Structure formats: structure tokens, C-alpha cells
VEXDREN-2710 file (C-alpha; in Angstrom, 1 decimal):
% VEXDREN-2710
k/r/px/py/pz
1/MET/117.2/154.5/168.4
2/ARG/115.1/157.1/166.6
3/ARG/115.6/159.2/169.7
4/LEU/119.4/158.9/169.7
5/ALA/119.2/159.9/165.9
6/GLN/117.3/163.1/166.7
7/VAL/119.8/163.9/169.5
8/LEU/122.9/163.7/167.2
9/LEU/121.3/165.8/164.5
10/LEU/120.5/168.4/167.2
11/VAL/124.3/168.4/168.4
12/THR/125.3/168.6/164.7
13/ALA/123.1/171.5/163.9
14/CYS/124.4/173.5/167.1
15/LEU/128.0/172.7/166.1
16/PHE/127.6/174.1/162.6
17/ALA/125.4/177.2/163.9
18/ALA/128.0/178.2/166.4
19/PRO/130.7/179.8/164.0
20/ALA/127.7/181.7/162.4
21/PHE/126.2/183.0/165.5
22/SER/129.8/183.7/166.8
23/ALA/130.5/185.9/163.5
24/ALA/127.3/187.7/164.0
25/GLN/128.0/188.6/167.6
26/ALA/131.6/189.7/166.6
27/PRO/132.4/193.2/167.8
28/THR/132.6/196.0/165.4
29/VAL/134.5/199.4/165.6
30/LEU/133.3/202.5/163.6
31/VAL/136.6/204.1/161.9
32/THR/136.9/207.6/160.3
33/ARG/139.7/209.7/159.3
34/VAL/140.5/213.3/159.7
35/ASP/143.5/214.4/157.7
36/ASP/142.7/218.2/157.1
37/THR/142.0/221.3/158.9
38/ILE/139.6/221.2/161.5
39/THR/136.4/223.0/160.5
40/PRO/132.8/223.0/161.2
41/VAL/132.4/220.5/158.5
42/VAL/134.9/218.3/160.5
43/ALA/133.0/219.0/163.6
44/ASP/129.7/217.9/162.2
45/HIS/131.1/214.7/160.8
46/LEU/132.5/213.6/164.0
47/ALA/129.4/214.4/166.0
48/GLU/127.5/212.4/163.2
49/GLY/130.0/209.7/163.6
50/LEU/129.3/209.5/167.4
51/ARG/125.8/209.2/167.1
52/THR/126.1/206.4/164.3
53/ALA/128.4/204.6/166.8
54/GLU/125.8/204.7/169.5
55/ARG/122.9/203.9/167.4
56/GLU/124.6/200.9/166.0
57/ARG/126.2/200.0/169.2
58/HIS/129.8/199.7/168.0
59/ALA/132.4/198.8/170.5
60/ALA/134.5/201.9/169.9
61/TYR/134.7/205.1/167.8
62/VAL/138.2/205.2/166.2
63/VAL/139.3/208.7/164.5
64/GLU/142.6/208.4/162.7
65/VAL/144.1/211.9/162.8
66/ASP/146.6/213.8/160.6
67/THR/146.0/217.5/161.0
68/PRO/147.7/220.9/161.2
69/GLY/145.0/222.2/163.4
70/GLY/142.0/224.4/162.7
71/LEU/139.2/226.7/164.1
72/LEU/139.1/226.9/167.9
73/GLN/135.4/226.9/168.0
74/SER/135.1/223.7/165.8
75/THR/137.7/222.1/168.2
76/ARG/135.6/223.0/171.3
77/GLU/132.5/221.3/169.7
78/ILE/134.4/218.1/169.0
79/VAL/135.8/218.2/172.5
80/GLN/132.5/218.5/174.2
81/ASP/131.1/215.6/172.1
82/PHE/134.1/213.3/173.0
83/LEU/133.9/214.2/176.7
84/ALA/130.2/213.3/176.9
85/SER/130.3/210.4/174.5
86/ASP/128.8/207.2/175.6
87/VAL/130.8/205.2/173.0
88/PRO/134.6/204.8/173.9
89/VAL/136.3/207.2/171.5
90/VAL/140.1/206.3/170.5
91/VAL/142.1/209.0/168.6
92/HIS/145.0/207.5/166.7
93/VAL/147.5/209.8/165.3
94/THR/148.8/207.8/162.1
95/PRO/150.4/207.1/159.9
96/PRO/154.0/207.6/160.6
97/GLY/155.1/211.0/159.9
98/ALA/151.6/212.5/160.8
99/ARG/150.9/215.0/163.4
100/ALA/148.3/216.1/165.9
101/ALA/149.2/219.7/166.0
102/SER/147.2/222.7/167.7
103/ALA/143.4/221.8/167.3
104/GLY/144.4/218.1/166.7
105/ALA/146.3/217.8/170.2
106/TYR/143.1/219.0/172.0
107/ILE/141.1/216.6/170.1
108/ALA/143.7/213.7/170.8
109/MET/143.7/214.6/174.7
110/ALA/140.0/214.7/174.8
111/ALA/139.6/210.9/173.6
112/HIS/139.1/208.2/176.0
113/VAL/142.2/206.5/174.5
114/ALA/144.7/208.5/172.9
115/ALA/147.4/206.6/170.7
116/MET/150.2/207.5/168.3
117/ALA/151.9/205.8/165.5
118/PRO/155.8/205.7/165.6
119/GLY/157.3/208.6/164.0
120/THR/154.4/211.1/164.7
121/HIS/154.3/214.2/167.0
122/ILE/151.6/216.1/169.0
123/GLY/151.4/219.6/170.5
124/ALA/152.0/223.1/169.1
125/GLY/148.7/224.3/170.5
126/THR/149.2/228.3/170.5
127/PRO/146.2/229.9/169.1
128/VAL/146.8/232.3/166.3
129/THR/144.7/234.8/164.3
130/GLY/143.2/234.3/160.8
131/GLN/146.3/236.1/159.5
132/GLY/148.7/233.7/161.4
133/GLU/149.6/236.2/164.1
134/GLU/149.8/235.1/167.6
135/ALA/146.5/235.6/169.5
136/SER/146.0/238.1/172.6
137/ASP/147.0/237.1/176.1
138/LYS/143.3/237.0/176.9
139/VAL/142.6/234.3/174.2
140/VAL/145.9/232.4/175.1
141/ASN/144.9/232.3/178.6
142/ASP/141.5/231.0/177.8
143/SER/143.0/228.2/175.6
144/VAL/145.4/227.2/178.7
145/ALA/142.5/226.8/180.6
146/PHE/140.6/224.8/178.0
147/ALA/143.5/222.6/177.4
148/VAL/144.2/221.9/181.2
149/SER/140.7/221.1/181.8
150/ILE/140.7/218.5/179.1
151/ALA/143.8/217.1/180.6
152/GLU/142.5/216.9/184.1
153/GLN/139.2/215.2/182.8
154/ARG/141.3/212.4/181.0
155/GLY/144.0/212.0/183.6
156/ARG/146.8/213.3/181.2
157/SER/149.6/215.7/181.8
158/THR/148.3/219.2/182.7
159/ARG/152.0/220.5/182.5
160/PHE/152.1/219.6/178.9
161/ALA/148.6/220.7/178.1
162/GLU/149.8/224.4/179.4
163/ASP/153.3/224.2/177.7
164/MET/151.8/223.3/174.4
165/VAL/149.6/226.4/174.4
166/ARG/151.9/229.1/176.0
167/GLU/155.4/228.0/174.8
168/GLY/154.0/226.0/171.4
169/THR/155.6/222.8/172.9
170/ALA/155.2/219.7/170.7
171/VAL/156.6/216.1/171.4
172/SER/157.3/212.9/169.7
173/ASP/155.3/209.8/170.2
174/GLN/157.7/208.1/172.7
175/GLU/158.1/211.4/174.7
176/ALA/154.0/211.6/174.5
177/VAL/153.9/208.1/176.3
178/ARG/156.5/208.9/178.9
179/THR/154.8/212.0/180.2
180/ASP/151.3/210.8/180.1
181/VAL/150.2/212.8/177.1
182/VAL/148.7/209.8/175.2
183/ASP/148.2/206.1/176.5
184/LEU/150.1/204.1/173.9
185/VAL/152.1/203.7/170.6
186/ALA/150.6/201.5/167.9
187/PRO/152.1/201.0/164.5
188/SER/148.9/200.1/162.7
189/ARG/145.2/199.9/163.2
190/ASP/145.2/196.2/163.8
191/ALA/147.9/196.6/166.3
192/LEU/145.8/199.4/168.1
193/LEU/142.8/197.2/168.1
194/ALA/144.7/194.3/169.7
195/GLU/146.3/196.7/172.3
196/LEU/142.9/198.2/173.3
197/ASP/141.3/194.8/173.9
198/GLY/140.4/194.4/177.6
199/ARG/141.2/197.8/178.3
200/ARG/138.8/199.7/180.9
201/VAL/137.5/203.2/180.2
202/VAL/134.8/205.6/181.8
203/VAL/132.3/206.9/179.1
204/GLY/129.5/209.2/179.4
205/PRO/128.9/212.6/180.9
206/ALA/130.1/213.4/184.5
207/ASP/126.8/212.9/186.0
208/ALA/126.2/209.6/184.5
209/ALA/129.8/208.2/183.9
210/HIS/130.1/204.3/184.1
211/GLU/133.0/202.0/183.2
212/VAL/133.1/199.7/180.2
213/VAL/135.6/197.1/179.0
214/LEU/136.7/197.2/175.5
215/HIS/136.5/194.1/173.2
216/THR/138.2/195.0/170.1
217/ALA/140.4/192.3/169.3
218/GLY/139.5/191.0/166.0
219/ALA/136.8/193.3/165.7
220/GLN/135.2/194.0/162.4
221/VAL/136.0/197.7/161.0
222/VAL/133.3/199.8/159.6
223/GLU/134.5/202.7/157.6
224/TYR/132.5/206.0/158.0
225/ASP/133.8/208.5/155.3
226/LEU/133.0/212.0/154.9
227/GLY/131.6/211.4/151.4
228/PHE/131.6/213.4/148.0
229/PHE/129.5/216.2/149.2
230/GLY/131.5/216.3/152.7
231/GLU/134.7/216.5/150.8
232/LEU/133.1/219.3/148.7
233/ARG/131.8/221.4/151.6
234/GLN/135.3/220.8/153.5
235/LEU/137.0/222.2/150.2
236/LEU/135.0/225.3/150.2
237/ALA/135.5/226.0/153.9
238/SER/138.0/228.6/153.2
239/PRO/137.5/232.3/154.0
240/GLU/139.8/233.1/151.0
241/LEU/137.7/230.8/148.7
242/ALA/134.5/232.2/149.9
243/PHE/135.5/235.7/149.7
244/LEU/137.1/235.1/145.9
245/PHE/133.9/233.2/144.8
246/LEU/131.6/236.1/145.7
247/SER/133.7/238.9/144.6
248/ILE/134.5/237.3/141.3
249/GLY/130.9/236.2/140.8
250/THR/129.7/239.6/141.1
251/LEU/132.0/241.0/138.8
252/ALA/131.0/238.3/136.1
253/VAL/127.4/239.1/136.7
254/ILE/128.2/242.9/136.3
255/TYR/129.9/242.3/133.1
256/GLU/126.8/240.4/131.8
257/LEU/124.7/243.4/132.5
258/ALA/127.2/245.7/131.0
259/SER/127.4/243.8/127.7
260/PRO/124.7/241.1/127.4
261/GLY/125.8/238.3/124.9
262/MET/125.7/234.4/125.0
263/GLY/125.1/234.7/128.9
264/LEU/128.5/232.9/129.8
265/GLY/129.6/235.8/132.2
266/GLY/126.0/235.4/134.0
267/VAL/126.0/231.8/134.3
268/THR/129.6/231.8/135.4
269/GLY/128.9/234.4/138.0
270/ALA/125.8/232.6/139.2
271/ILE/127.8/229.4/139.9
272/LEU/130.5/231.2/141.7
273/LEU/127.9/233.2/143.8
274/VAL/126.3/229.8/144.8
275/LEU/129.5/228.3/145.6
276/GLY/130.5/231.5/147.6
277/PHE/127.3/231.1/149.6
278/VAL/127.9/227.2/150.1
279/ALA/131.1/228.3/151.6
280/LEU/129.5/231.0/154.0
281/SER/126.9/228.3/155.2
282/VAL/129.9/226.1/156.4
283/LEU/131.9/229.1/157.8
284/PRO/130.8/231.2/160.7
285/PHE/130.1/234.9/159.5
286/ASN/129.0/238.3/160.4
287/VAL/125.8/239.6/159.1
288/GLY/127.3/243.1/158.9
289/GLY/130.2/241.9/156.6
290/LEU/127.4/240.2/154.5
291/LEU/125.6/243.6/154.1
292/LEU/128.8/245.3/153.3
293/LEU/129.3/242.8/150.5
294/GLY/125.9/243.5/149.2
295/LEU/126.5/247.3/149.4
296/ALA/129.7/246.8/147.2
297/ALA/127.9/244.7/144.6
298/ALA/125.1/247.5/144.5
299/LEU/127.7/250.4/144.1
300/PHE/129.3/248.4/141.4
301/VAL/126.1/248.0/139.5
302/ALA/125.6/251.7/139.8
303/GLU/128.9/252.4/138.3
304/VAL/127.9/250.2/135.3
305/LEU/124.5/251.9/134.8
306/THR/126.0/255.5/135.5
307/PRO/129.4/255.6/134.4
308/GLY/131.3/258.7/135.5
309/VAL/134.6/259.2/137.2
310/GLY/134.4/256.1/139.2
311/ILE/133.0/257.4/142.3
312/PHE/130.8/254.6/142.7
313/ALA/133.5/252.0/141.8
314/ALA/135.7/253.5/144.5
315/GLY/133.0/253.4/147.1
316/GLY/132.3/249.6/146.1
317/THR/136.0/248.7/146.4
318/VAL/136.1/250.3/149.9
319/SER/133.1/248.6/151.0
320/LEU/134.4/245.3/149.5
321/VAL/137.6/245.8/151.7
322/PHE/135.6/246.2/154.9
323/ALA/133.4/243.4/154.0
324/GLY/136.4/241.0/153.6
325/VAL/137.7/242.3/157.0
326/LEU/134.3/241.8/158.8
327/LEU/132.7/238.9/157.2
328/PHE/133.9/236.2/159.3
329/ARG/133.7/235.8/163.0
330/GLY/136.4/234.6/165.5
331/GLU/139.7/233.6/164.5
332/LEU/138.7/233.4/160.8
333/GLY/139.7/236.3/158.4
334/VAL/140.6/236.9/154.7
335/ASP/144.3/236.9/154.1
336/PRO/145.2/240.3/153.0
337/ALA/147.3/238.9/150.3
338/VAL/144.0/237.7/148.8
339/LEU/141.8/240.6/150.1
340/TRP/143.5/243.8/148.8
341/PRO/144.1/242.2/145.1
342/THR/140.6/241.1/144.8
343/ALA/139.1/244.5/145.9
344/VAL/141.5/246.2/143.5
345/VAL/140.6/243.7/140.7
346/VAL/136.9/243.9/141.1
347/GLY/136.8/247.8/141.5
348/GLY/138.8/248.2/138.3
349/GLY/136.7/245.7/136.5
350/ALA/133.6/247.4/137.4
351/VAL/135.1/250.9/135.9
352/LEU/136.0/248.9/132.8
353/ALA/132.5/247.4/132.5
354/GLY/130.8/251.0/132.9
355/ARG/132.9/252.1/130.1
356/LEU/131.9/249.3/128.1
357/ALA/128.2/249.8/128.7
358/TRP/128.6/253.6/127.9
359/ARG/130.3/252.7/124.7
360/ALA/127.4/250.2/123.8
361/ARG/124.5/252.8/124.6
362/ARG/126.3/255.3/122.6
363/ALA/127.2/253.0/119.6
364/PRO/124.8/253.2/116.3
365/ALA/122.3/250.4/116.2
366/THR/123.2/247.5/114.0
367/THR/120.1/245.3/114.3
368/GLY/116.2/245.8/114.4
369/HIS/114.5/248.9/113.0
370/GLU/117.3/251.3/113.9
371/GLY/119.7/249.2/112.1
372/LEU/118.0/249.9/108.8
373/LEU/117.7/253.5/109.0
374/ASP/119.6/255.4/106.4
375/LEU/120.3/252.5/104.2
376/GLU/119.8/252.8/100.8
377/ALA/118.8/250.3/98.0
378/VAL/117.2/249.8/94.5
379/VAL/113.4/249.2/94.3
380/ARG/113.2/245.8/92.2
381/ARG/109.6/245.3/92.0
382/VAL/106.5/247.4/92.6
383/ASP/102.9/246.3/93.0
384/ALA/100.6/249.1/91.3
385/ARG/97.7/248.1/93.3
386/THR/99.1/248.7/96.9
387/GLY/102.0/251.2/95.7
388/THR/104.4/249.2/97.8
389/GLY/107.7/247.5/96.3
390/GLN/110.5/245.0/97.3
391/VAL/114.1/246.0/98.2
392/LEU/116.9/243.7/99.1
393/LEU/118.6/245.0/102.4
394/GLU/121.0/243.1/104.8
395/GLY/120.4/240.0/102.8
396/ALA/116.7/240.0/103.2
397/TRP/113.6/241.3/101.2
398/TRP/111.7/244.0/102.8
399/THR/108.4/245.7/101.6
400/VAL/108.7/249.6/101.2
401/ARG/106.5/252.4/100.7
402/GLY/107.2/256.0/99.7
403/ARG/106.7/258.6/102.5
404/GLU/105.9/261.5/100.3
405/ALA/105.7/260.1/96.8
406/PRO/105.1/256.7/94.9
407/ILE/108.0/254.7/94.4
408/THR/109.0/253.3/90.8
409/PRO/111.0/250.2/89.8
410/GLY/114.9/251.0/89.7
411/GLN/114.4/254.1/91.9
412/ARG/117.3/254.3/94.6
413/VAL/115.8/255.0/97.8
414/ARG/116.8/255.6/101.5
415/VAL/115.1/254.0/104.7
416/VAL/113.8/256.8/106.8
417/ASP/111.2/254.9/109.1
418/ARG/109.3/252.0/109.6
419/GLU/105.6/250.9/110.2
420/GLY/104.8/247.4/111.2
421/LEU/106.6/245.2/108.7
422/ASP/107.0/247.9/106.0
423/LEU/109.9/250.2/105.7
424/ILE/109.3/253.9/104.9
425/VAL/111.6/255.5/102.2
426/GLU/112.3/258.4/100.4
427/ARG/114.1/259.1/97.2
428/ALA/118.0/259.2/97.5
429/ASP/120.3/261.3/95.7
430/PRO/121.7/259.2/92.5
431/GLU/125.3/259.8/93.8
432/GLU/124.8/258.8/97.3
433/GLY/124.7/255.4/98.7
434/ARG/126.2/253.9/95.6
435/ASP/128.6/251.8/97.7
436/THR/125.4/250.7/99.9
437/GLU/123.6/249.7/96.6
438/GLN/126.7/247.7/95.5
439/GLU/126.9/246.0/99.0
440/ASN/123.1/244.9/98.7
441/GLY/123.6/243.3/95.3
442/SER/122.5/246.1/93.2
END
């Protein structure tokens, strides 16, 4: 009887433990979202997501896409990571109305499984320059070969891959499925995971490829977001913003040098320069462009220190324009609509700062020793032992001594020098400085 009770207890425990064990073994998928321009920030984020999916053994890595395109170099890095991934990569163009245009089309075709929500479209992969102009034939041919190789690797339509680059072809979700551009249409994430369950895909690099079966029905979703700092870096990943921050930051620092005050200009300039260099750390840049930017800053400072007819400011403006043209590599470039006005404003601002600095240096001193010279006051008290007296100047009491003759109470004197904390004075003409005496409370 006792043995039967032990068996019943063991069976009951197993029955209660089975759901918990099943939940612990439930499949998981890592999900991230790309709904902005493809930049080095996005490429790094997706690469880190792949490493996380492999390390945590997720059943799949789902990338939800809505992008107008982006940088070709970043796209190549993403495609290379997807083609060599040991974790099944699923790209889902979603929500309805979204697009996988240009770089997004390359990325979708490189996935092990490509899906689209109803009402979405894919394609229009013709490469363009940073100014929005169509790239050269050499670049177009290279992009065609790139797109076709992806399609061949994943068994997708090579015809579409070529047409989307050469002709800018784009197709809807239904047409994409019909022409073997993508694998399926799924209206939602849950529907996508249900459709994927049981599908077989080949993962891993070509020399170590192997087949896996997807188990995604009812899988737990693990969100993998870009995060605050990632969003900030993505926001700064703009050639125009980088150029503006560096240019305006330099101008703010120059104004602080020209007319030192509360330090607001210097602090603002320092913050903008830091943001500009953060943007440069995200974007591919040329050292030559950075050197030209430094030369422009040096010429602007020279204009402030030695103002003349604006030669240094003109040289700095020209250097700034060339810096904007040469600063970034590849298809990146500063929009001329931003480049030229910024260079002109900064150059003109440097000329104005130089004039302000020149006027400040020529203006009479209003503080310190020099600010007291030639002021007049009446001697109020005299110490016969030391020969010094007391006067009220600029709201403060000062000790004064006569330069050539002793001073007497009630005598009107003029400040001519200073020794230590004592002012050196001489007798003033009784008719001169009467207004000064009144202003000082005489």
C-alpha cells in the first residue's frame, strides 16, 4: 500500500511538472525593427542581433522592415551577415503600406525567408549619389551583379533582381510572391510565425551549410530594440547634420574667442562639436576632408585675431566648401542646399567676429586699473601719518597718494596711476571733472 502511494505521488508530480517543462522548452524568436534609412548604425545593430540570436539559441531572427533605402556599403555588410548566418533570418516587410525600397530590397532578398504584409511593395534598387543623382554605369553594373548574386544564393528571381537595379522596378506583395521575389504574404507577426512553422531552410556559410526546420508556432517573442543611444546615433547619422554641427560649433567657439562673456558661446560650440564628431564616428569619412575642416577653423580664428579685409575668412570659406565636398566617402555627400549657405554664413560670421574683437581691443578699458585712469574725485579723509587719503570712486573706497605733492581734505584729484592697492593722483583743475565729482557722490 505504501509503495502504491509513492507511485501515485510520483505520477502526480510529473503531471504537474510537464506544463512547466514544456513552457521552459518553448521556442523563442528574436524580433527587431528597421524603419529608417540603412546606415552603419543599423548594420551594427543587425549584426549584434544575429550574434545575440546565435548565442541565446533563438529559433529565428525576425527583422521587420519599412525603409526607403540607405547606404550601399552598410547594405553589403548586412547581406554578408545574413548569407553566412547560422540562425534562420526572416525579413518581414510590415505593416501594411510599408516598403522595402532600394537597400531594403537587397536585405529582404538576402534573408532565408522573405515575407510581406498585404499592401506593401519591394524594389526600386537603382543606386544614386549623395545628391540624389543616378550613379555611373560602373556603379550600376556592380549593383546589378550584387543583386543577382543574392537572388541566386536564395533561389529568388534573378530577372527581378536585375530589373530593380537597372530599371528601378518595384512590385506589390502579391506580384512579389507570384514572381518568386519573396516567399509568402503574412498580415501580422503571429500569422508569420504560424506560416513559418515546419518550413525547412538552409543556414550557415556555403562551406558549412546545413538544413534546419523552423519551429515557430506559438513561439515566445523577444524584442531587440535599438535603444536610446542607438536611436541617438541613428539620428546623427546624417552628413548634413554632421557638417552643420561642426561648422556652427566652430563659429560659436570663434565668437567666444572674439568677445568673451558668460561662456555660453563656448559651451554651445563645444556641445555642437562633440555631436559633430559623434556623427563622424558613425559615418565613413575621409581624413583629407577632416584636415580641410581643421584648416577652415584655423583661418577663421586667424580672421578674429588679425582682422583685415577678410582674406582669412574668404580662405576659410573656400576650405569649408571643399571640406564638405570631400568629407564623406562613397555615395555620401553634403547636400549643396546645406553646404553653400552654411559656408557663407560661417565665413560672414568670422568676419563679423573679427570686427567685434577689433572694436573690443580698441575700446577704452572700463574695469580694473585702466578703467580708473583719468577719473576725478574729492579727497574725503587724509591720514597725516602716512600721507594717504580716501576717495569714493565707482561705488568703492580707494586709498590715494599724491604723485608730486601731498594731498589735503576736500581737494579734487585725478587718478594717473596705480601702485599695488593705492591709486596715484594729482591735483585736478577745479573746473574739470565737476560732473565726475557729482557722479561719485561729491
